[in-house]
All heavy atoms as a GROMACS GRO file, in nm:
protein
  560
    1MET      N    1   8.427  -7.468  -6.938
    1MET     CA    2   8.283  -7.468  -6.916
    1MET      C    3   8.238  -7.324  -6.888
    1MET      O    4   8.299  -7.254  -6.810
    1MET     CB    5   8.249  -7.561  -6.800
    1MET     CG    6   8.102  -7.573  -6.774
    1MET     SD    7   8.071  -7.704  -6.653
    1MET     CE    8   7.938  -7.784  -6.734
    2THR      N    9   8.130  -7.283  -6.955
    2THR     CA   10   8.076  -7.150  -6.935
    2THR      C   11   7.934  -7.161  -6.880
    2THR      O   12   7.875  -7.270  -6.879
    2THR     CB   13   8.072  -7.070  -7.066
    2THR    OG1   14   7.969  -7.123  -7.150
    2THR    CG2   15   8.205  -7.073  -7.139
    3LYS      N   16   7.880  -7.048  -6.840
    3LYS     CA   17   7.742  -7.050  -6.791
    3LYS      C   18   7.642  -7.075  -6.903
    3LYS      O   19   7.525  -7.095  -6.878
    3LYS     CB   20   7.711  -6.919  -6.719
    3LYS     CG   21   7.718  -6.796  -6.806
    3LYS     CD   22   7.692  -6.672  -6.725
    3LYS     CE   23   7.705  -6.548  -6.810
    3LYS     NZ   24   7.681  -6.428  -6.733
    4PHE      N   25   7.689  -7.076  -7.028
    4PHE     CA   26   7.601  -7.097  -7.143
    4PHE      C   27   7.599  -7.240  -7.193
    4PHE      O   28   7.524  -7.274  -7.283
    4PHE     CB   29   7.641  -7.004  -7.258
    4PHE     CG   30   7.638  -6.859  -7.221
    4PHE    CD1   31   7.756  -6.786  -7.213
    4PHE    CD2   32   7.519  -6.795  -7.193
    4PHE    CE1   33   7.755  -6.652  -7.178
    4PHE    CE2   34   7.517  -6.661  -7.158
    4PHE     CZ   35   7.634  -6.590  -7.150
    5ASP      N   36   7.682  -7.327  -7.137
    5ASP     CA   37   7.696  -7.464  -7.187
    5ASP      C   38   7.565  -7.540  -7.196
    5ASP      O   39   7.546  -7.619  -7.287
    5ASP     CB   40   7.793  -7.544  -7.100
    5ASP     CG   41   7.937  -7.506  -7.124
    5ASP    OD1   42   7.967  -7.441  -7.226
    5ASP    OD2   43   8.020  -7.540  -7.038
    6ALA      N   44   7.477  -7.519  -7.103
    6ALA     CA   45   7.353  -7.597  -7.098
    6ALA      C   46   7.242  -7.536  -7.183
    6ALA      O   47   7.134  -7.593  -7.190
    6ALA     CB   48   7.306  -7.609  -6.954
    7LEU      N   49   7.269  -7.423  -7.248
    7LEU     CA   50   7.164  -7.355  -7.324
    7LEU      C   51   7.159  -7.398  -7.469
    7LEU      O   52   7.262  -7.418  -7.533
    7LEU     CB   53   7.185  -7.203  -7.321
    7LEU     CG   54   7.170  -7.134  -7.186
    7LEU    CD1   55   7.202  -6.986  -7.203
    7LEU    CD2   56   7.031  -7.153  -7.130
    8THR      N   57   7.038  -7.412  -7.520
    8THR     CA   58   7.015  -7.428  -7.663
    8THR      C   59   6.947  -7.301  -7.710
    8THR      O   60   6.838  -7.267  -7.664
    8THR     CB   61   6.926  -7.550  -7.692
    8THR    OG1   62   6.992  -7.668  -7.644
    8THR    CG2   63   6.899  -7.564  -7.842
    9VAL      N   64   7.015  -7.230  -7.799
    9VAL     CA   65   6.966  -7.102  -7.847
    9VAL      C   66   6.924  -7.115  -7.992
    9VAL      O   67   7.006  -7.149  -8.078
    9VAL     CB   68   7.074  -6.991  -7.832
    9VAL    CG1   69   7.022  -6.858  -7.882
    9VAL    CG2   70   7.119  -6.981  -7.687
   10GLY      N   71   6.796  -7.090  -8.018
   10GLY     CA   72   6.746  -7.094  -8.154
   10GLY      C   73   6.775  -6.963  -8.225
   10GLY      O   74   6.779  -6.857  -8.163
   11VAL      N   75   6.797  -6.973  -8.354
   11VAL     CA   76   6.814  -6.855  -8.439
   11VAL      C   77   6.713  -6.868  -8.552
   11VAL      O   78   6.717  -6.966  -8.627
   11VAL     CB   79   6.957  -6.845  -8.497
   11VAL    CG1   80   6.970  -6.723  -8.586
   11VAL    CG2   81   7.061  -6.842  -8.386
   12LEU      N   82   6.621  -6.773  -8.561
   12LEU     CA   83   6.523  -6.776  -8.668
   12LEU      C   84   6.596  -6.761  -8.801
   12LEU      O   85   6.654  -6.657  -8.829
   12LEU     CB   86   6.419  -6.666  -8.648
   12LEU     CG   87   6.295  -6.675  -8.736
   12LEU    CD1   88   6.218  -6.803  -8.708
   12LEU    CD2   89   6.205  -6.555  -8.714
   13ALA      N   90   6.599  -6.866  -8.879
   13ALA     CA   91   6.683  -6.873  -8.999
   13ALA      C   92   6.598  -6.855  -9.125
   13ALA      O   93   6.605  -6.934  -9.218
   13ALA     CB   94   6.759  -7.005  -9.002
   14LEU      N   95   6.516  -6.750  -9.128
   14LEU     CA   96   6.434  -6.722  -9.244
   14LEU      C   97   6.494  -6.610  -9.330
   14LEU      O   98   6.472  -6.605  -9.449
   14LEU     CB   99   6.292  -6.680  -9.201
   14LEU     CG  100   6.215  -6.781  -9.118
   14LEU    CD1  101   6.079  -6.724  -9.080
   14LEU    CD2  102   6.199  -6.911  -9.193
   15GLN      N  103   6.566  -6.520  -9.267
   15GLN     CA  104   6.620  -6.403  -9.334
   15GLN      C  105   6.729  -6.344  -9.246
   15GLN      O  106   6.732  -6.368  -9.126
   15GLN     CB  107   6.508  -6.300  -9.355
   15GLN     CG  108   6.554  -6.170  -9.415
   15GLN     CD  109   6.443  -6.064  -9.412
   15GLN    OE1  110   6.338  -6.084  -9.356
   15GLN    NE2  111   6.470  -5.952  -9.473
   16GLY      N  112   6.814  -6.265  -9.303
   16GLY     CA  113   6.918  -6.199  -9.224
   16GLY      C  114   7.042  -6.284  -9.214
   16GLY      O  115   7.052  -6.393  -9.271
   17ASP      N  116   7.138  -6.235  -9.139
   17ASP     CA  117   7.268  -6.300  -9.127
   17ASP      C  118   7.267  -6.399  -9.010
   17ASP      O  119   7.341  -6.385  -8.913
   17ASP     CB  120   7.377  -6.194  -9.109
   17ASP     CG  121   7.516  -6.251  -9.125
   17ASP    OD1  122   7.529  -6.370  -9.162
   17ASP    OD2  123   7.612  -6.176  -9.100
   18PHE      N  124   7.182  -6.501  -9.021
   18PHE     CA  125   7.168  -6.594  -8.910
   18PHE      C  126   7.294  -6.676  -8.889
   18PHE      O  127   7.321  -6.719  -8.777
   18PHE     CB  128   7.045  -6.684  -8.926
   18PHE     CG  129   7.043  -6.767  -9.052
   18PHE    CD1  130   7.104  -6.890  -9.056
   18PHE    CD2  131   6.979  -6.721  -9.165
   18PHE    CE1  132   7.101  -6.967  -9.170
   18PHE    CE2  133   6.974  -6.796  -9.280
   18PHE     CZ  134   7.036  -6.920  -9.284
   19GLU      N  135   7.376  -6.698  -8.994
   19GLU     CA  136   7.499  -6.775  -8.978
   19GLU      C  137   7.594  -6.709  -8.878
   19GLU      O  138   7.660  -6.775  -8.800
   19GLU     CB  139   7.572  -6.794  -9.112
   19GLU     CG  140   7.496  -6.873  -9.214
   19GLU     CD  141   7.419  -6.784  -9.312
   19GLU    OE1  142   7.406  -6.662  -9.287
   19GLU    OE2  143   7.370  -6.837  -9.412
   20ARG      N  144   7.600  -6.577  -8.881
   20ARG     CA  145   7.688  -6.505  -8.788
   20ARG      C  146   7.640  -6.524  -8.644
   20ARG      O  147   7.720  -6.541  -8.552
   20ARG     CB  148   7.692  -6.356  -8.822
   20ARG     CG  149   7.783  -6.276  -8.730
   20ARG     CD  150   7.804  -6.139  -8.783
   20ARG     NE  151   7.879  -6.146  -8.906
   20ARG     CZ  152   8.003  -6.102  -8.921
   20ARG    NH1  153   8.064  -6.045  -8.820
   20ARG    NH2  154   8.066  -6.113  -9.034
   21HIS      N  155   7.509  -6.522  -8.624
   21HIS     CA  156   7.454  -6.545  -8.489
   21HIS      C  157   7.489  -6.686  -8.441
   21HIS      O  158   7.528  -6.705  -8.326
   21HIS     CB  159   7.304  -6.523  -8.489
   21HIS     CG  160   7.264  -6.382  -8.512
   21HIS    ND1  161   7.269  -6.286  -8.413
   21HIS    CD2  162   7.220  -6.318  -8.623
   21HIS    CE1  163   7.229  -6.170  -8.462
   21HIS    NE2  164   7.199  -6.187  -8.590
   22VAL      N  165   7.472  -6.784  -8.529
   22VAL     CA  166   7.505  -6.923  -8.494
   22VAL      C  167   7.652  -6.933  -8.454
   22VAL      O  168   7.686  -6.997  -8.354
   22VAL     CB  169   7.472  -7.018  -8.612
   22VAL    CG1  170   7.533  -7.156  -8.592
   22VAL    CG2  171   7.321  -7.028  -8.632
   23HIS      N  172   7.739  -6.870  -8.529
   23HIS     CA  173   7.882  -6.871  -8.499
   23HIS      C  174   7.910  -6.816  -8.359
   23HIS      O  175   7.985  -6.877  -8.281
   23HIS     CB  176   7.956  -6.789  -8.605
   23HIS     CG  177   8.100  -6.766  -8.574
   23HIS    ND1  178   8.197  -6.865  -8.584
   23HIS    CD2  179   8.165  -6.654  -8.532
   23HIS    CE1  180   8.313  -6.815  -8.551
   23HIS    NE2  181   8.297  -6.687  -8.519
   24HIS      N  182   7.850  -6.703  -8.325
   24HIS     CA  183   7.877  -6.641  -8.195
   24HIS      C  184   7.814  -6.719  -8.080
   24HIS      O  185   7.870  -6.721  -7.970
   24HIS     CB  186   7.833  -6.495  -8.196
   24HIS     CG  187   7.927  -6.409  -8.274
   24HIS    ND1  188   8.049  -6.367  -8.224
   24HIS    CD2  189   7.921  -6.362  -8.400
   24HIS    CE1  190   8.112  -6.297  -8.314
   24HIS    NE2  191   8.037  -6.292  -8.424
   25ILE      N  192   7.703  -6.784  -8.104
   25ILE     CA  193   7.645  -6.870  -8.000
   25ILE      C  194   7.742  -6.982  -7.967
   25ILE      O  195   7.766  -7.013  -7.850
   25ILE     CB  196   7.508  -6.926  -8.046
   25ILE    CG1  197   7.406  -6.813  -8.055
   25ILE    CG2  198   7.461  -7.037  -7.953
   25ILE    CD1  199   7.280  -6.850  -8.130
   26ARG      N  200   7.803  -7.041  -8.070
   26ARG     CA  201   7.903  -7.146  -8.048
   26ARG      C  202   8.022  -7.093  -7.969
   26ARG      O  203   8.074  -7.161  -7.880
   26ARG     CB  204   7.950  -7.205  -8.181
   26ARG     CG  205   7.856  -7.303  -8.240
   26ARG     CD  206   7.919  -7.385  -8.352
   26ARG     NE  207   7.819  -7.471  -8.409
   26ARG     CZ  208   7.758  -7.450  -8.525
   26ARG    NH1  209   7.789  -7.346  -8.598
   26ARG    NH2  210   7.666  -7.533  -8.568
   27LEU      N  211   8.068  -6.973  -8.004
   27LEU     CA  212   8.182  -6.914  -7.933
   27LEU      C  213   8.152  -6.897  -7.784
   27LEU      O  214   8.243  -6.907  -7.701
   27LEU     CB  215   8.219  -6.778  -7.994
   27LEU     CG  216   8.286  -6.779  -8.131
   27LEU    CD1  217   8.311  -6.636  -8.178
   27LEU    CD2  218   8.415  -6.859  -8.129
   28LEU      N  219   8.027  -6.869  -7.751
   28LEU     CA  220   7.989  -6.853  -7.611
   28LEU      C  221   7.976  -6.986  -7.538
   28LEU      O  222   7.963  -6.990  -7.416
   28LEU     CB  223   7.856  -6.776  -7.601
   28LEU     CG  224   7.863  -6.629  -7.639
   28LEU    CD1  225   7.723  -6.570  -7.650
   28LEU    CD2  226   7.945  -6.552  -7.536
   29GLY      N  227   7.976  -7.096  -7.613
   29GLY     CA  228   7.967  -7.228  -7.552
   29GLY      C  229   7.828  -7.287  -7.549
   29GLY      O  230   7.808  -7.396  -7.497
   30ALA      N  231   7.730  -7.216  -7.603
   30ALA     CA  232   7.593  -7.267  -7.608
   30ALA      C  233   7.574  -7.348  -7.737
   30ALA      O  234   7.658  -7.345  -7.827
   30ALA     CB  235   7.492  -7.153  -7.602
   31THR      N  236   7.464  -7.419  -7.744
   31THR     CA  237   7.431  -7.498  -7.862
   31THR      C  238   7.333  -7.419  -7.949
   31THR      O  239   7.223  -7.388  -7.904
   31THR     CB  240   7.366  -7.631  -7.821
   31THR    OG1  241   7.456  -7.702  -7.736
   31THR    CG2  242   7.331  -7.715  -7.942
   32PRO      N  243   7.372  -7.386  -8.072
   32PRO     CA  244   7.280  -7.314  -8.160
   32PRO      C  245   7.188  -7.411  -8.234
   32PRO      O  246   7.222  -7.528  -8.256
   32PRO     CB  247   7.374  -7.244  -8.259
   32PRO     CG  248   7.492  -7.335  -8.268
   32PRO     CD  249   7.505  -7.399  -8.132
   33ARG      N  250   7.070  -7.360  -8.270
   33ARG     CA  251   6.977  -7.436  -8.354
   33ARG      C  252   6.916  -7.341  -8.455
   33ARG      O  253   6.852  -7.243  -8.416
   33ARG     CB  254   6.867  -7.501  -8.271
   33ARG     CG  255   6.770  -7.580  -8.360
   33ARG     CD  256   6.650  -7.634  -8.288
   33ARG     NE  257   6.689  -7.719  -8.176
   33ARG     CZ  258   6.604  -7.755  -8.080
   33ARG    NH1  259   6.480  -7.715  -8.082
   33ARG    NH2  260   6.646  -7.832  -7.980
   34GLU      N  261   6.935  -7.368  -8.582
   34GLU     CA  262   6.870  -7.289  -8.686
   34GLU      C  263   6.724  -7.330  -8.692
   34GLU      O  264   6.692  -7.446  -8.714
   34GLU     CB  265   6.939  -7.309  -8.821
   34GLU     CG  266   7.081  -7.256  -8.823
   34GLU     CD  267   7.151  -7.279  -8.955
   34GLU    OE1  268   7.085  -7.315  -9.054
   34GLU    OE2  269   7.275  -7.262  -8.959
   35VAL      N  270   6.634  -7.234  -8.672
   35VAL     CA  271   6.491  -7.262  -8.668
   35VAL      C  272   6.428  -7.211  -8.796
   35VAL      O  273   6.432  -7.092  -8.827
   35VAL     CB  274   6.426  -7.193  -8.545
   35VAL    CG1  275   6.276  -7.216  -8.545
   35VAL    CG2  276   6.488  -7.243  -8.416
   36ARG      N  277   6.371  -7.305  -8.873
   36ARG     CA  278   6.306  -7.271  -9.001
   36ARG      C  279   6.160  -7.310  -9.005
   36ARG      O  280   6.087  -7.268  -9.092
   36ARG     CB  281   6.380  -7.339  -9.115
   36ARG     CG  282   6.519  -7.286  -9.139
   36ARG     CD  283   6.582  -7.351  -9.262
   36ARG     NE  284   6.708  -7.290  -9.293
   36ARG     CZ  285   6.824  -7.326  -9.238
   36ARG    NH1  286   6.827  -7.423  -9.149
   36ARG    NH2  287   6.935  -7.264  -9.271
   37THR      N  288   6.121  -7.396  -8.913
   37THR     CA  289   5.982  -7.444  -8.908
   37THR      C  290   5.938  -7.444  -8.762
   37THR      O  291   6.021  -7.441  -8.671
   37THR     CB  292   5.970  -7.587  -8.965
   37THR    OG1  293   6.044  -7.676  -8.880
   37THR    CG2  294   6.020  -7.596  -9.109
   38PRO      N  295   5.808  -7.455  -8.738
   38PRO     CA  296   5.759  -7.460  -8.600
   38PRO      C  297   5.818  -7.578  -8.521
   38PRO      O  298   5.834  -7.570  -8.400
   38PRO     CB  299   5.608  -7.475  -8.614
   38PRO     CG  300   5.576  -7.419  -8.749
   38PRO     CD  301   5.696  -7.450  -8.834
   39GLU      N  302   5.853  -7.684  -8.590
   39GLU     CA  303   5.908  -7.802  -8.522
   39GLU      C  304   6.045  -7.774  -8.459
   39GLU      O  305   6.089  -7.849  -8.373
   39GLU     CB  306   5.919  -7.920  -8.620
   39GLU     CG  307   5.786  -7.975  -8.667
   39GLU     CD  308   5.717  -7.889  -8.773
   39GLU    OE1  309   5.784  -7.812  -8.844
   39GLU    OE2  310   5.593  -7.899  -8.782
   40GLY      N  311   6.111  -7.666  -8.500
   40GLY     CA  312   6.240  -7.632  -8.444
   40GLY      C  313   6.232  -7.555  -8.314
   40GLY      O  314   6.334  -7.531  -8.248
   41LEU      N  315   6.114  -7.513  -8.274
   41LEU     CA  316   6.098  -7.429  -8.155
   41LEU      C  317   6.102  -7.505  -8.022
   41LEU      O  318   6.164  -7.457  -7.926
   41LEU     CB  319   5.969  -7.348  -8.163
   41LEU     CG  320   5.966  -7.241  -8.273
   41LEU    CD1  321   5.824  -7.186  -8.289
   41LEU    CD2  322   6.065  -7.131  -8.243
   42PRO      N  323   6.039  -7.622  -8.009
   42PRO     CA  324   6.042  -7.690  -7.879
   42PRO      C  325   6.184  -7.724  -7.835
   42PRO      O  326   6.267  -7.766  -7.916
   42PRO     CB  327   5.961  -7.818  -7.904
   42PRO     CG  328   5.872  -7.785  -8.019
   42PRO     CD  329   5.955  -7.693  -8.106
   43GLY      N  330   6.210  -7.701  -7.708
   43GLY     CA  331   6.339  -7.738  -7.651
   43GLY      C  332   6.445  -7.628  -7.655
   43GLY      O  333   6.554  -7.650  -7.605
   44ILE      N  334   6.413  -7.512  -7.712
   44ILE     CA  335   6.512  -7.405  -7.709
   44ILE      C  336   6.493  -7.322  -7.583
   44ILE      O  337   6.382  -7.312  -7.529
   44ILE     CB  338   6.506  -7.315  -7.835
   44ILE    CG1  339   6.371  -7.247  -7.851
   44ILE    CG2  340   6.544  -7.394  -7.959
   44ILE    CD1  341   6.365  -7.146  -7.964
   45ASP      N  342   6.602  -7.266  -7.535
   45ASP     CA  343   6.598  -7.183  -7.414
   45ASP      C  344   6.583  -7.035  -7.446
   45ASP      O  345   6.543  -6.957  -7.361
   45ASP     CB  346   6.726  -7.205  -7.333
   45ASP     CG  347   6.741  -7.349  -7.289
   45ASP    OD1  348   6.653  -7.396  -7.216
   45ASP    OD2  349   6.839  -7.414  -7.330
   46ALA      N  350   6.618  -6.999  -7.567
   46ALA     CA  351   6.610  -6.859  -7.612
   46ALA      C  352   6.599  -6.859  -7.763
   46ALA      O  353   6.630  -6.960  -7.827
   46ALA     CB  354   6.734  -6.782  -7.568
   47LEU      N  355   6.556  -6.747  -7.818
   47LEU     CA  356   6.544  -6.734  -7.962
   47LEU      C  357   6.598  -6.599  -8.005
   47LEU      O  358   6.559  -6.495  -7.950
   47LEU     CB  359   6.398  -6.747  -8.007
   47LEU     CG  360   6.374  -6.734  -8.157
   47LEU    CD1  361   6.434  -6.852  -8.233
   47LEU    CD2  362   6.225  -6.722  -8.186
   48ILE      N  363   6.687  -6.600  -8.103
   48ILE     CA  364   6.736  -6.478  -8.164
   48ILE      C  365   6.665  -6.461  -8.297
   48ILE      O  366   6.658  -6.554  -8.377
   48ILE     CB  367   6.889  -6.486  -8.186
   48ILE    CG1  368   6.960  -6.492  -8.051
   48ILE    CG2  369   6.938  -6.367  -8.270
   48ILE    CD1  370   7.109  -6.516  -8.060
   49ILE      N  371   6.612  -6.341  -8.318
   49ILE     CA  372   6.548  -6.308  -8.445
   49ILE      C  373   6.639  -6.206  -8.513
   49ILE      O  374   6.640  -6.089  -8.475
   49ILE     CB  375   6.406  -6.252  -8.424
   49ILE    CG1  376   6.320  -6.355  -8.350
   49ILE    CG2  377   6.343  -6.215  -8.559
   49ILE    CD1  378   6.181  -6.306  -8.313
   50PRO      N  379   6.718  -6.251  -8.612
   50PRO     CA  380   6.811  -6.160  -8.678
   50PRO      C  381   6.738  -6.045  -8.745
   50PRO      O  382   6.621  -6.058  -8.784
   50PRO     CB  383   6.881  -6.247  -8.782
   50PRO     CG  384   6.863  -6.386  -8.735
   50PRO     CD  385   6.729  -6.386  -8.664
   51GLY      N  386   6.806  -5.935  -8.760
   51GLY     CA  387   6.749  -5.820  -8.828
   51GLY      C  388   6.718  -5.849  -8.973
   51GLY      O  389   6.772  -5.939  -9.034
   52GLY      N  390   6.630  -5.774  -9.025
   52GLY     CA  391   6.587  -5.786  -9.164
   52GLY      C  392   6.471  -5.691  -9.183
   52GLY      O  393   6.424  -5.627  -9.090
   53GLU      N  394   6.423  -5.685  -9.300
   53GLU     CA  395   6.310  -5.597  -9.330
   53GLU      C  396   6.185  -5.658  -9.267
   53GLU      O  397   6.152  -5.773  -9.291
   53GLU     CB  398   6.298  -5.582  -9.482
   53GLU     CG  399   6.223  -5.459  -9.526
   53GLU     CD  400   6.073  -5.476  -9.516
   53GLU    OE1  401   6.022  -5.579  -9.562
   53GLU    OE2  402   6.009  -5.385  -9.461
   54SER      N  403   6.116  -5.582  -9.184
   54SER     CA  404   6.008  -5.637  -9.102
   54SER      C  405   5.891  -5.691  -9.183
   54SER      O  406   5.833  -5.792  -9.146
   54SER     CB  407   5.959  -5.533  -9.001
   54SER     OG  408   5.908  -5.419  -9.068
   55THR      N  409   5.856  -5.628  -9.292
   55THR     CA  410   5.745  -5.678  -9.373
   55THR      C  411   5.781  -5.813  -9.434
   55THR      O  412   5.700  -5.907  -9.432
   55THR     CB  413   5.710  -5.578  -9.486
   55THR    OG1  414   5.678  -5.453  -9.426
   55THR    CG2  415   5.593  -5.626  -9.568
   56THR      N  416   5.902  -5.825  -9.483
   56THR     CA  417   5.947  -5.952  -9.540
   56THR      C  418   5.951  -6.060  -9.432
   56THR      O  419   5.907  -6.173  -9.454
   56THR     CB  420   6.086  -5.937  -9.605
   56THR    OG1  421   6.078  -5.836  -9.706
   56THR    CG2  422   6.135  -6.067  -9.665
   57MET      N  423   6.003  -6.026  -9.314
   57MET     CA  424   6.009  -6.121  -9.205
   57MET      C  425   5.869  -6.170  -9.168
   57MET      O  426   5.847  -6.289  -9.147
   57MET     CB  427   6.078  -6.060  -9.083
   57MET     CG  428   6.100  -6.157  -8.970
   57MET     SD  429   6.216  -6.289  -9.006
   57MET     CE  430   6.369  -6.203  -8.980
   58SER      N  431   5.774  -6.078  -9.161
   58SER     CA  432   5.636  -6.115  -9.129
   58SER      C  433   5.578  -6.209  -9.235
   58SER      O  434   5.514  -6.309  -9.202
   58SER     CB  435   5.551  -5.988  -9.117
   58SER     OG  436   5.419  -6.021  -9.084
   59LEU      N  437   5.601  -6.179  -9.362
   59LEU     CA  438   5.552  -6.265  -9.469
   59LEU      C  439   5.616  -6.404  -9.462
   59LEU      O  440   5.547  -6.506  -9.482
   59LEU     CB  441   5.580  -6.201  -9.606
   59LEU     CG  442   5.501  -6.076  -9.638
   59LEU    CD1  443   5.556  -6.009  -9.765
   59LEU    CD2  444   5.353  -6.107  -9.655
   60LEU      N  445   5.746  -6.410  -9.434
   60LEU     CA  446   5.814  -6.539  -9.424
   60LEU      C  447   5.765  -6.619  -9.304
   60LEU      O  448   5.750  -6.741  -9.312
   60LEU     CB  449   5.965  -6.518  -9.416
   60LEU     CG  450   6.032  -6.471  -9.545
   60LEU    CD1  451   6.176  -6.431  -9.520
   60LEU    CD2  452   6.024  -6.578  -9.653
   61MET      N  453   5.738  -6.552  -9.192
   61MET     CA  454   5.684  -6.622  -9.075
   61MET      C  455   5.550  -6.688  -9.110
   61MET      O  456   5.525  -6.803  -9.072
   61MET     CB  457   5.667  -6.527  -8.958
   61MET     CG  458   5.794  -6.498  -8.886
   61MET     SD  459   5.766  -6.412  -8.730
   61MET     CE  460   5.770  -6.244  -8.786
   62ASP      N  461   5.468  -6.617  -9.184
   62ASP     CA  462   5.339  -6.675  -9.225
   62ASP      C  463   5.358  -6.787  -9.327
   62ASP      O  464   5.293  -6.892  -9.318
   62ASP     CB  465   5.247  -6.566  -9.281
   62ASP     CG  466   5.198  -6.471  -9.174
   62ASP    OD1  467   5.196  -6.509  -9.055
   62ASP    OD2  468   5.161  -6.357  -9.209
   63ARG      N  469   5.446  -6.765  -9.424
   63ARG     CA  470   5.468  -6.866  -9.528
   63ARG      C  471   5.516  -6.998  -9.468
   63ARG      O  472   5.478  -7.106  -9.514
   63ARG     CB  473   5.570  -6.816  -9.629
   63ARG     CG  474   5.599  -6.919  -9.738
   63ARG     CD  475   5.692  -6.869  -9.845
   63ARG     NE  476   5.623  -6.764  -9.918
   63ARG     CZ  477   5.685  -6.668  -9.985
   63ARG    NH1  478   5.817  -6.662  -9.987
   63ARG    NH2  479   5.616  -6.575 -10.048
   64PHE      N  480   5.601  -6.993  -9.366
   64PHE     CA  481   5.655  -7.114  -9.306
   64PHE      C  482   5.579  -7.158  -9.182
   64PHE      O  483   5.623  -7.248  -9.110
   64PHE     CB  484   5.804  -7.095  -9.275
   64PHE     CG  485   5.888  -7.085  -9.398
   64PHE    CD1  486   5.929  -6.962  -9.447
   64PHE    CD2  487   5.924  -7.199  -9.468
   64PHE    CE1  488   6.005  -6.952  -9.562
   64PHE    CE2  489   6.000  -7.191  -9.584
   64PHE     CZ  490   6.041  -7.067  -9.631
   65GLY      N  491   5.464  -7.095  -9.156
   65GLY     CA  492   5.379  -7.136  -9.044
   65GLY      C  493   5.441  -7.114  -8.907
   65GLY      O  494   5.415  -7.190  -8.814
   66MET      N  495   5.521  -7.009  -8.894
   66MET     CA  496   5.594  -6.985  -8.770
   66MET      C  497   5.522  -6.896  -8.670
   66MET      O  498   5.553  -6.899  -8.552
   66MET     CB  499   5.729  -6.919  -8.802
   66MET     CG  500   5.823  -7.002  -8.886
   66MET     SD  501   5.885  -7.147  -8.800
   66MET     CE  502   5.971  -7.073  -8.664
   67ARG      N  503   5.426  -6.817  -8.712
   67ARG     CA  504   5.369  -6.713  -8.626
   67ARG      C  505   5.311  -6.769  -8.496
   67ARG      O  506   5.343  -6.722  -8.388
   67ARG     CB  507   5.265  -6.631  -8.701
   67ARG     CG  508   5.221  -6.509  -8.622
   67ARG     CD  509   5.132  -6.416  -8.701
   67ARG     NE  510   5.193  -6.369  -8.821
   67ARG     CZ  511   5.271  -6.261  -8.831
   67ARG    NH1  512   5.299  -6.192  -8.724
   67ARG    NH2  513   5.322  -6.225  -8.947
   68ALA      N  514   5.226  -6.869  -8.504
   68ALA     CA  515   5.162  -6.924  -8.382
   68ALA      C  516   5.266  -6.982  -8.285
   68ALA      O  517   5.257  -6.958  -8.165
   68ALA     CB  518   5.060  -7.030  -8.419
   69GLY      N  519   5.366  -7.052  -8.337
   69GLY     CA  520   5.469  -7.108  -8.251
   69GLY      C  521   5.553  -7.001  -8.184
   69GLY      O  522   5.592  -7.016  -8.068
   70LEU      N  523   5.581  -6.893  -8.256
   70LEU     CA  524   5.658  -6.782  -8.198
   70LEU      C  525   5.578  -6.712  -8.089
   70LEU      O  526   5.633  -6.677  -7.985
   70LEU     CB  527   5.700  -6.683  -8.306
   70LEU     CG  528   5.804  -6.736  -8.406
   70LEU    CD1  529   5.819  -6.640  -8.522
   70LEU    CD2  530   5.936  -6.760  -8.337
   71ILE      N  531   5.450  -6.694  -8.113
   71ILE     CA  532   5.365  -6.631  -8.011
   71ILE      C  533   5.359  -6.720  -7.887
   71ILE      O  534   5.371  -6.671  -7.774
   71ILE     CB  535   5.224  -6.604  -8.068
   71ILE    CG1  536   5.233  -6.491  -8.172
   71ILE    CG2  537   5.126  -6.570  -7.957
   71ILE    CD1  538   5.105  -6.470  -8.253
   72GLU      N  539   5.346  -6.849  -7.907
   72GLU     CA  540   5.342  -6.942  -7.793
   72GLU      C  541   5.475  -6.939  -7.716
   72GLU      O  542   5.477  -6.939  -7.593
   72GLU     CB  543   5.313  -7.083  -7.841
   72GLU     CG  544   5.299  -7.183  -7.730
   72GLU     CD  545   5.263  -7.322  -7.783
   72GLU    OE1  546   5.189  -7.331  -7.880
   72GLU    OE2  547   5.314  -7.418  -7.723
   73LEU      N  548   5.586  -6.936  -7.788
   73LEU     CA  549   5.717  -6.931  -7.724
   73LEU      C  550   5.734  -6.805  -7.642
   73LEU      O  551   5.786  -6.808  -7.530
   73LEU     CB  552   5.828  -6.940  -7.828
   73LEU     CG  553   5.971  -6.934  -7.776
   73LEU    CD1  554   6.002  -7.061  -7.695
   73LEU    CD2  555   6.069  -6.921  -7.891
   74ALA      N  556   5.686  -6.693  -7.696
   74ALA     CA  557   5.698  -6.565  -7.626
   74ALA      C  558   5.612  -6.565  -7.501
   74ALA      O  559   5.643  -6.508  -7.402
   74ALA     CB  560   5.659  -6.451  -7.717
   0.00000   0.00000   0.00000
């Protein structure tokens, strides 16, 4: 048991190497959640936004309706 067992960590899965982040979250003992839509945001304790080209990331956030939910989460 680790201090991360009770955490659900979202990974914004729109761009970037989100699979690697999911893998390492599991290694730490937390529960990963790939977040692709606003419906994936409720119930997460933290959110990782993988690196990527910022303009593309911004366009994808708008295309998938993520911007408002991310602002609310922050």
